[in-house]
C-alpha positions in Angstrom: -0.1 -0.1 0.0 2.9 2.2 0.2 5.1 3.4 -2.3 9.0 2.2 -2.2 10.5 3.8 -4.8 12.9 6.2 -2.9 16.5 5.4 -4.4 18.3 5.9 -0.7 15.8 4.3 1.5 15.4 5.6 4.7 15.0 3.3 7.8 12.6 5.1 9.8 9.6 4.9 7.5 10.1 1.3 7.5 10.4 0.9 11.1 7.2 2.9 11.6 5.1 0.4 9.5 7.0 -2.4 10.9 5.8 -1.4 14.3 2.8 -0.4 13.4 1.6 -3.8 11.8 3.4 -5.5 14.8 0.8 -3.6 17.1 -2.2 -4.1 14.8 -2.2 -7.6 14.5 -2.5 -8.9 18.3 -5.4 -6.3 18.3 -7.0 -8.3 15.2 -6.3 -11.8 17.1 -7.8 -10.2 20.5 -11.2 -8.8 19.1 -12.0 -11.8 16.9 -10.8 -14.9 19.1 -10.8 -13.8 22.5 -13.9 -13.7 25.0 -15.6 -10.7 26.7 -13.8 -11.2 29.7 -10.4 -11.3 28.1 -11.0 -8.8 25.7 -11.9 -6.6 28.8 -9.1 -7.5 30.9 -6.0 -5.5 32.1 -3.9 -7.4 29.2 -6.6 -6.6 26.7 -7.0 -3.4 27.2 -3.2 -2.8 27.0 -3.0 -4.4 23.6 -5.6 -2.0 22.5 -3.7 0.9 23.8 -0.5 0.2 22.0 -2.3 -0.7 18.8 -4.3 2.4 18.8 -2.6 5.7 18.4 0.8 4.2 16.8 -1.0 1.8 14.4 -2.9 2.8 11.9 -2.4 6.4 12.2 0.8 6.0 11.7 0.9 4.0 8.9 -1.5 6.4 7.2 0.7 9.2 7.7 3.8 7.4 6.2 1.2 6.1 3.5 0.7 10.0 2.7 4.3 11.2 2.7 5.4 8.6 0.3 2.5 9.6 -2.0 3.9 13.1 -1.8 7.4 12.0 -2.8 6.1 9.9 -5.5 7.5 10.8 -8.8 4.8 9.1 -10.7 2.4 11.1 -12.5 -1.3 12.0 -11.0 -3.3 9.4 -13.4 -0.9 6.6 -12.1 -1.3 7.5 -8.4 -5.0 7.6 -9.1 -4.8 4.3 -10.9 -2.4 2.7 -7.8 -5.4 4.2 -5.5 -8.3 2.4 -7.4 -6.5 -1.0 -7.7 -5.6 -0.3 -3.8 -9.6 -0.3 -3.2 -10.3 -3.2 -5.8 -7.9 -5.2 -3.9 -9.8 -4.1 -0.5 -12.6 -5.9 -1.9 -10.9 -9.2 -2.7 -9.1 -9.0 0.9 -12.7 -8.6 2.7 -14.0 -11.7 0.4 -10.8 -13.9 1.3 -10.5 -12.8 5.0 -14.4 -13.6 5.0 -14.5 -16.6 2.7 -15.4 -19.2 5.8 -18.3 -16.5 6.8 -19.8 -16.0 3.3 -19.8 -20.1 2.9 -21.7 -20.4 6.1 -24.0 -17.6 5.1 -24.2 -19.4 1.7 -24.7 -23.1 2.5 -26.3 -23.1 6.2 -28.2 -19.9 6.1 -26.4 -17.9 8.5 -28.3 -14.7 9.5 -25.6 -12.2 8.7 -25.7 -9.6 5.9 -22.8 -10.5 3.3 -22.5 -7.2 2.1 -21.5 -5.8 5.4 -18.9 -8.2 5.1 -17.3 -7.3 1.5 -17.8 -3.7 2.1 -16.7 -3.4 5.8 -14.0 -0.1 5.4 -11.2 -1.5 6.5 -7.6 0.0 5.9 -7.5 -1.0 2.1 -10.3 0.9 1.3 -9.3 3.9 3.0 -5.6 3.7 1.6 -7.2 3.5 -1.9 -9.2 6.6 -1.3 -6.9 8.6 0.3 -4.3 7.9 -2.4 -6.9 9.2 -5.0 -7.7 12.1 -3.2 -3.9 13.3 -2.1 -3.2 12.4 -6.3 -5.7 15.1 -6.9 -4.3 17.7 -4.2 -0.6 17.0 -6.0 -2.1 18.4 -9.0 -2.7 22.1 -7.4 -0.1 24.7 -8.6 -0.8 26.9 -6.0 -1.8 27.3 -2.0 -1.1 23.7 -1.9 0.0 23.4 1.5 -2.8 25.4 3.1 -5.6 23.8 1.0 -4.3 20.7 2.9 -4.0 22.1 6.1 -7.5 23.4 6.0 -8.6 20.2 4.9 -6.9 18.0 7.9 -8.7 20.6 10.1 -12.2 20.0 8.2 -11.9 16.3 8.5 -10.9 15.9 11.9 -12.9 18.5 13.1 -16.0 17.9 11.3 -16.3 13.9 12.0 -19.1 14.5 14.7 -21.3 16.1 12.5 -20.8 13.7 9.3 -21.2 10.7 12.3 -24.6 12.2 12.6 -25.4 13.5 8.7 -24.6 10.1 7.3 -26.8 8.0 9.1 -29.8 8.4 7.3 -30.2 4.2 6.6 -29.0 1.3 8.7 -28.3 -0.5 5.3 -26.2 1.7 3.4 -23.0 0.5 1.7 -21.7 4.0 0.2 -21.7 6.7 3.3 -19.8 4.3 5.4 -16.6 4.9 3.6 -17.4 8.6 3.8 -18.2 8.3 7.7 -20.9 7.5 10.1 -21.6 5.4 12.9 -22.0 1.8 11.0 -21.0 -0.8 12.5 -19.0 -2.0 9.4 -17.0 1.3 8.9 -13.9 0.9 10.5 -11.8 3.4 9.1 -13.9 5.9 7.1 -12.5 9.2 5.2 -14.0 11.1 8.1 -11.5 11.0 10.7 -8.9 8.9 9.1 -8.2 10.7 5.6 -6.5 13.3 8.4 -3.5 11.2 9.0 -2.6 10.5 5.2 -3.0 14.5 4.7 -0.5 15.0 7.5 1.9 12.7 6.0 1.8 14.5 2.8 1.7 18.1 4.4 4.8 16.8 6.3 6.9 16.5 2.7 6.2 20.1 2.2 7.2 21.5 5.4 9.9 19.0 6.4 12.9 21.0 5.1 11.8 23.8 7.7 11.1 21.9 10.2 14.6 20.4 10.0 16.2 23.6 9.7 14.5 24.7 12.5 15.2 21.8 15.0 18.9 22.4 14.2 18.9 26.1 14.8 16.7 25.9 17.6 17.5 22.9 19.5 16.4 24.2 22.9 13.0 25.7 21.4 12.6 22.4 20.2 12.8 20.3 23.4 11.1 22.7 25.0 8.2 21.9 22.1 8.7 18.3 22.5 8.3 18.6 26.4 5.0 20.3 26.3 3.5 18.2 23.9 4.7 15.5 26.2 3.0 17.2 29.1 -0.4 17.6 27.2 -0.8 14.0 26.3 -0.1 13.1 29.6 -2.5 15.5 30.9 -5.2 14.0 28.6 -4.0 10.5 28.4 -7.4 9.6 30.7 -9.6 10.5 27.5 -7.3 9.3 25.1 -6.9 5.9 26.6 -10.9 5.5 27.1 -11.8 6.4 23.5 -8.6 4.1 22.4 -10.2 1.0 24.0 -13.6 1.6 23.2 -13.3 0.8 19.2 -16.6 2.2 18.2 -15.1 5.5 19.6 -11.7 4.8 18.2 -13.0 4.2 14.7 -15.0 7.7 14.9 -13.4 9.5 16.5 -13.6 13.2 16.9 -11.1 16.6 17.3 -10.1 16.1 21.1 -8.7 12.5 20.1 -7.4 13.3 16.8 -5.3 15.9 18.4 -4.3 13.6 21.4 -3.1 10.9 18.6 -1.3 13.7 16.9 0.7 14.4 20.0 1.5 11.0 20.9 2.7 10.1 17.4 5.0 13.1 17.4 6.7 11.6 20.4 6.7 7.9 18.9 8.3 9.0 15.5 10.8 11.2 17.4 11.5 8.1 19.8 12.0 5.6 16.8 14.1 8.4 15.0 16.6 8.1 17.9 16.5 4.3 18.0 17.5 4.4 14.5 20.3 6.5 14.7 21.9 4.1 17.4 20.4 0.7 16.8 19.5 0.5 12.9 21.3 -3.0 12.9 20.1 -4.3 15.9 18.4 -7.6 15.0 15.0 -6.7 16.2 15.2 -3.1 14.5 16.1 -5.1 11.2 13.3 -7.5 11.6 10.8 -5.0 12.1 12.3 -2.9 9.2 11.8 -5.9 7.0 8.5 -6.0 8.3 7.7 -2.5 7.6 9.3 -2.9 3.9 6.9 -5.7 3.5 3.6 -4.5 5.2 1.4 -5.3 2.3 1.8 -9.0 1.9 1.9 -9.5 5.8 -1.2 -7.5 6.3 -3.1 -9.4 3.6 -1.9 -13.0 5.0 -2.5 -12.4 8.4 -6.1 -11.0 8.0 -6.7 -14.1 5.6 -5.6 -16.5 8.3 -7.0 -14.5 11.3 -10.3 -13.8 9.5 -11.2 -17.7 8.2 -10.4 -18.9 11.7 -12.6 -16.3 13.5 -15.7 -17.2 11.7 -15.3 -20.7 13.8 -14.0 -19.6 16.7 -15.5 -16.2 17.1 -14.6 -14.5 20.6 -14.9 -17.8 22.3 -11.3 -18.5 23.5 -9.8 -17.5 26.9 -7.2 -14.8 27.4 -4.8 -17.9 28.7 -4.5 -19.1 25.2 -3.5 -15.8 23.7 -0.2 -16.1 23.2 -0.1 -19.6 21.4 -2.5 -18.3 18.9 -0.4 -15.0 18.4 2.8 -16.8 18.1 1.3 -19.5 15.7 -0.1 -16.9 13.4 2.5 -14.3 13.7 5.6 -17.0 12.8 3.5 -18.5 9.8 2.7 -14.9 8.3 6.0 -14.0 8.7 7.2 -17.1 7.1 4.6 -16.7 4.5 5.9 -13.1 3.4 9.3 -14.1 3.3 8.8 -16.6 1.0 6.4 -14.5 -0.9 9.0 -11.9 -1.2 11.8 -14.4 -1.9 9.7 -15.7 -5.1 8.6 -12.2 -6.3 12.3 -11.1 -6.3 13.1 -14.4 -8.4 10.5 -13.4 -11.0 11.5 -10.0 -11.1 15.2 -10.9 -11.8 14.3 -13.5 -14.7 12.1 -11.0 -16.1 14.7 -8.4 -16.2 17.4 -10.9 -17.7 14.5 -12.3 -20.3 14.7 -8.3 -21.4 
């Protein structure tokens, strides 16, 4: 989902993506496999907290960052967005294949369209890339327009959540917003995060110059952000562990998440400076580099198992499920990477 066409590849974006998917997978297993008491336990809440502000938001910021850096034409990027959106349809069918089979063969009372059009990350990514591709075509006032859109999207989510709830069976509006149960990552509020990554590219030279020249002020700003994050951590935590509120969060949580993410990015930047070749960091960077394949494989496994055991397993078996699924997914991703490279080399030599 994220463009990797940068020649001198920086380790930080891959590390950010790797950590993001590493924290997202445990949440998927927790929410689909584990029973109510396990999900509501301290351990379950900690998993939700870890996968909340530094999971999908960070991933979408990095995606927006790479779209802004992309040298492809607007038409090529739009096509890429459309293809990712279509891939989202196939992924939803794939991860819900067992469920769809049960609906068809055994008459399970579940709307299959909610499974197929459940607004997950791929739908959000595809639509976001299309919108960012249009913004890249603007010749004047691009930064101010993007900033205005960030404020509009993050600030008006509550309004759109109410406005778009016109019917219980709508499969278009959930892509935009509204409190639909199958709308996990609608454009309102989630478009704000790729927009932030997009805007950062435009402001990065000035930010770097400011940090280098004004180190004392920069540290003071980070200190203020840390204090504010801690001060509003209670409400931030409460929103994160309430998945319905998290998926459709409003402006205060957006600001809190933004503060957390600034601190998180700075922390991982320091880690990269000192420990970029440390085995765990190397693995997470590899995970980030192959995030699309890893994300698809883990959902295909988790989604189809979940139909058979949905929210029935005790927390005591969580570790076994996570270890098995994570190792299998990593192994399949590694195999996919090797096969893809071999085919790519064979294609080059054949030409």
